C-alpha positions as CSV (number, residue, x, y, z in Angstrom):
1,X,7.0,-24.5,7.7
2,X,8.7,-21.4,9.2
3,X,7.8,-17.8,8.6
4,X,10.0,-14.8,9.0
5,X,8.1,-11.7,10.2
6,X,10.0,-8.5,9.3
7,X,8.5,-5.6,11.3
8,X,9.2,-1.9,11.8
9,X,7.4,0.9,13.5
10,X,4.8,3.1,11.8
11,X,3.4,6.4,13.1
12,X,5.1,7.9,16.1
13,X,5.5,6.6,19.6
14,X,5.3,10.0,21.3
15,X,2.2,12.0,22.4
16,X,-0.2,13.5,19.9
17,X,-2.6,16.4,20.2
18,X,-3.3,17.5,16.7
19,X,-1.6,17.9,13.3
20,X,-1.3,21.6,13.9
21,X,-0.1,21.5,17.5
22,X,3.2,23.3,18.1
23,X,4.8,20.3,19.9
24,X,2.8,17.1,19.6
25,X,1.9,16.8,16.0
26,X,3.9,13.8,14.6
27,X,1.2,11.2,14.2
28,X,-2.1,10.1,15.8
29,X,-1.2,6.4,15.4
30,X,1.5,4.0,16.5
31,X,2.1,0.4,15.6
32,X,4.3,-2.3,14.2
33,X,4.0,-3.6,10.7
34,X,5.7,-5.2,7.7
35,X,5.5,-8.5,5.9
36,X,5.7,-12.2,6.7
37,X,7.4,-14.6,4.3
38,X,8.1,-18.3,4.2
39,X,11.7,-18.9,5.1
40,X,12.4,-20.5,1.7
41,X,11.2,-17.4,-0.1
42,X,13.2,-14.8,1.8
43,X,16.5,-14.9,-0.2
44,X,14.7,-14.5,-3.5
45,X,12.4,-11.8,-2.2
46,X,15.3,-9.8,-0.8
47,X,17.2,-10.0,-4.1
48,X,14.0,-8.9,-6.0
49,X,13.5,-6.0,-3.6
50,X,17.1,-4.9,-4.0
51,X,16.8,-4.8,-7.8
52,X,13.5,-2.8,-7.5
53,X,15.1,-0.3,-5.1
54,X,18.1,0.1,-7.4
55,X,15.8,0.8,-10.4
56,X,13.3,3.1,-8.7
57,X,15.9,5.2,-6.8
58,X,19.0,4.9,-9.0
59,X,19.5,8.7,-9.1
60,X,19.5,9.1,-5.3
61,X,21.8,6.0,-4.8
62,X,24.3,7.3,-7.3
63,X,24.2,10.9,-5.9
64,X,24.8,9.7,-2.3
65,X,27.7,7.4,-3.3
66,X,26.7,4.6,-1.0
67,X,26.8,1.0,-2.1
68,X,23.2,0.1,-3.2
69,X,23.1,-2.9,-0.8
70,X,23.7,-0.5,2.2
71,X,21.7,2.4,1.0
72,X,18.2,2.9,2.2
73,X,15.2,5.2,1.7
74,X,12.9,5.6,4.6
75,X,9.3,4.8,3.9
76,X,8.1,8.0,5.5
77,X,10.2,9.9,3.0
78,X,9.2,7.8,0.1
79,X,5.4,7.8,0.6
80,X,4.7,11.5,0.7
81,X,1.7,13.0,-1.0
82,X,3.9,14.7,-3.6
83,X,5.8,11.6,-4.5
84,X,2.7,9.3,-4.7
85,X,0.7,11.8,-6.8
86,X,3.5,12.9,-9.1
87,X,5.2,9.6,-9.8
88,X,3.0,7.0,-11.3
89,X,6.0,4.6,-11.3
90,X,6.1,4.7,-7.5
91,X,2.5,3.5,-7.4
92,X,3.2,0.8,-9.9
93,X,6.3,-0.4,-7.9
94,X,4.1,-0.5,-4.8
95,X,1.5,-2.6,-6.6
96,X,4.3,-5.0,-7.7
97,X,5.7,-5.2,-4.2
98,X,2.3,-6.2,-2.8
99,X,1.8,-8.7,-5.6
100,X,5.2,-10.2,-5.0
101,X,4.5,-10.8,-1.3
102,X,1.3,-12.6,-2.2
103,X,3.1,-14.6,-5.0
104,X,5.7,-15.7,-2.4
105,X,2.8,-17.0,-0.2
106,X,3.5,-14.3,2.4
107,X,1.3,-11.6,3.7
108,X,1.3,-8.0,5.0
109,X,0.9,-7.7,8.7
110,X,0.3,-4.7,11.0
111,X,-1.2,-3.8,14.3
112,X,-1.5,-0.4,15.8
113,X,-3.5,2.0,17.9
114,X,-4.9,5.5,17.8
115,X,-3.2,7.5,20.6
116,X,-5.9,9.3,22.5
117,X,-4.6,9.5,26.0
118,X,-3.7,12.9,27.5
119,X,-0.1,13.9,27.0
120,X,0.8,13.4,30.7
121,X,-0.7,9.9,30.8
122,X,1.0,8.4,27.8
123,X,3.8,5.9,28.5
124,X,5.9,5.2,25.3
125,X,7.4,2.1,26.7
126,X,4.0,0.8,27.8
127,X,2.6,1.6,24.4
128,X,5.4,-0.2,22.6
129,X,5.0,-3.3,24.8
130,X,1.3,-3.4,24.4
131,X,1.5,-3.2,20.6
132,X,4.3,-5.8,20.6
133,X,2.2,-8.1,22.8
134,X,-0.7,-7.9,20.4
135,X,1.5,-8.4,17.4
136,X,3.0,-11.6,18.8
137,X,-0.5,-12.9,19.7
138,X,-1.9,-12.3,16.2
139,X,1.2,-13.7,14.5
140,X,0.9,-16.8,16.7
141,X,-2.8,-17.1,15.6
142,X,-1.9,-16.7,12.0
143,X,0.9,-19.2,12.1
144,X,-1.2,-21.8,14.0
145,X,-3.8,-21.6,11.3
146,X,-1.0,-22.5,8.8
147,X,0.6,-25.2,11.0
148,X,3.8,-23.1,10.9
149,X,6.3,-21.5,13.3
150,X,7.6,-18.0,13.1
151,X,10.7,-15.9,13.9
152,X,10.3,-12.1,14.3
153,X,12.9,-9.7,13.0
154,X,12.6,-6.1,14.2
155,X,14.4,-3.0,13.0
156,X,16.9,-2.0,15.7
157,X,15.4,0.2,18.3
158,X,16.9,3.3,20.0
159,X,16.2,4.5,23.5
160,X,17.1,1.4,25.5
161,X,14.0,-0.6,24.5
162,X,15.9,-3.8,23.5
163,X,15.9,-5.4,27.0
164,X,12.1,-4.7,27.4
165,X,11.4,-6.1,23.9
166,X,13.1,-9.3,24.6
167,X,11.6,-9.6,28.1
168,X,8.1,-9.0,26.9
169,X,8.5,-11.5,24.0
170,X,9.9,-14.1,26.3
171,X,7.0,-13.6,28.7
172,X,4.7,-14.2,25.8
173,X,6.5,-17.3,24.6
174,X,6.8,-19.0,28.0
175,X,4.0,-17.6,29.9
176,X,1.2,-17.3,27.4
177,X,1.4,-20.5,25.5
178,X,2.6,-18.9,22.3
179,X,3.6,-22.2,20.7
180,X,4.5,-20.9,17.2
181,X,7.2,-18.4,18.2
182,X,10.6,-19.9,17.9
183,X,12.7,-17.3,19.7
184,X,12.3,-13.7,21.1
185,X,12.6,-11.0,18.4
186,X,16.0,-10.5,16.7
187,X,16.9,-6.9,16.0
188,X,18.8,-5.9,12.9
189,X,20.2,-2.7,11.4
190,X,17.9,-1.9,8.5
191,X,20.5,-0.6,6.2
192,X,22.0,-4.1,6.1
193,X,18.8,-5.9,5.4
194,X,16.8,-5.5,2.3
195,X,13.8,-7.2,4.0
196,X,13.8,-4.7,6.9
197,X,14.0,-1.9,4.4
198,X,11.0,-3.3,2.6
199,X,9.1,-3.5,6.0
200,X,10.0,0.1,6.5
201,X,8.5,1.1,3.1
202,X,5.3,-0.7,4.0
203,X,5.2,1.0,7.4
204,X,5.6,4.4,5.6
205,X,2.5,3.6,3.6
206,X,0.6,2.0,6.5
207,X,1.4,5.0,8.8
208,X,-0.1,7.4,6.2
209,X,-3.2,5.2,5.8
210,X,-3.6,5.1,9.6
211,X,-3.5,8.9,9.8
212,X,-6.2,9.2,7.2
213,X,-8.3,6.4,8.7
214,X,-8.4,7.8,12.2
215,X,-8.5,11.5,11.5
216,X,-9.7,12.1,7.9
217,X,-10.7,15.7,8.6
218,X,-7.1,16.6,9.7
219,X,-5.4,14.6,6.9
220,X,-7.6,15.2,3.8
221,X,-4.4,15.3,1.7
222,X,-3.8,11.6,2.5
223,X,-7.0,10.4,0.7
224,X,-4.7,8.8,-1.9
225,X,-4.0,6.1,0.6
226,X,-7.6,4.9,0.2
227,X,-7.8,5.6,-3.5
228,X,-4.7,3.6,-4.5
229,X,-3.6,1.3,-1.7
230,X,-6.2,0.4,1.0
231,X,-8.0,-2.3,-0.9
232,X,-4.8,-3.9,-2.1
233,X,-3.3,-3.9,1.4
234,X,-6.6,-5.4,2.8
235,X,-6.4,-8.1,0.2
236,X,-3.1,-9.5,1.4
237,X,-3.2,-8.5,5.1
238,X,-3.8,-11.1,7.8
239,X,-5.1,-10.3,11.3
240,X,-4.1,-6.7,10.8
241,X,-5.8,-3.5,12.1
242,X,-5.5,-0.1,13.8
243,X,-7.7,0.4,16.8
244,X,-9.6,3.7,16.6
245,X,-10.4,5.2,19.9
246,X,-10.9,2.9,22.8
247,X,-13.7,0.5,21.7
248,X,-13.3,0.1,18.0
249,X,-10.9,-1.7,15.7
250,X,-10.3,-1.0,12.0
251,X,-9.9,-4.6,10.8
252,X,-8.3,-5.6,7.5
253,X,-7.3,-8.9,5.9
254,X,-9.3,-12.0,5.3
255,X,-12.3,-10.6,7.1
256,X,-11.0,-11.9,10.4
257,X,-11.9,-10.2,13.6
258,X,-9.3,-10.1,16.5
259,X,-9.7,-8.6,19.9
260,X,-8.7,-4.9,20.1
261,X,-5.3,-3.8,21.2
262,X,-5.4,-3.5,25.0
263,X,-5.2,-0.1,26.7
264,X,-1.6,1.1,26.5
265,X,-1.2,2.5,30.0
């Protein structure tokens, strides 16, 4: 069996001080997340997601005048407090999305870290590489348990990260005995891939959940992430978690414990 892992970023890769800081306020977490699907289910899932997107966001698609198959709504813009609390249909669509992933014998996957280093010590490239390294390791473990191989598809990255992504993944494949990984990650433009758009939606939700998990006092308005979605995500997540601080890991999915994300320096 071959799995396709569609991953995008959640949170923010830059420094964070507090939600109210004038400059460093984007997000206290950073990670990679999305969904993992058996290869034979990808086409049907992409078609299903396309129809769901067209139905849920028909007004915006028509307004923008872009073909629906090329139009995308970013997860960070979709999963706002206002949208989730005001539109019950969005919550129901999200439940259907998670159920569909499970029905297709796939799973949600994410790995991330709370950013707690001083601003001057944080290295975005090092952070990305460390999270990618952990993601590859955990996906390898998950696929080994299923006697499967996997291919990773990432949303295309800006900032010249591509050579570093491929180099790090190659090092993992050939230097760390990651037997399940077929090739280094392939990058795609999300507006052309329904599957990557779905991964971005999941990351929009996971990023909000991560903020509330690590700093609930600063993000009390995101308590809806726990009320509506946390248990459902945990139910279909495998080897997924966000490390809080240095020693701890928030672990979701099948009750499995994995080593924490290494220090990202």
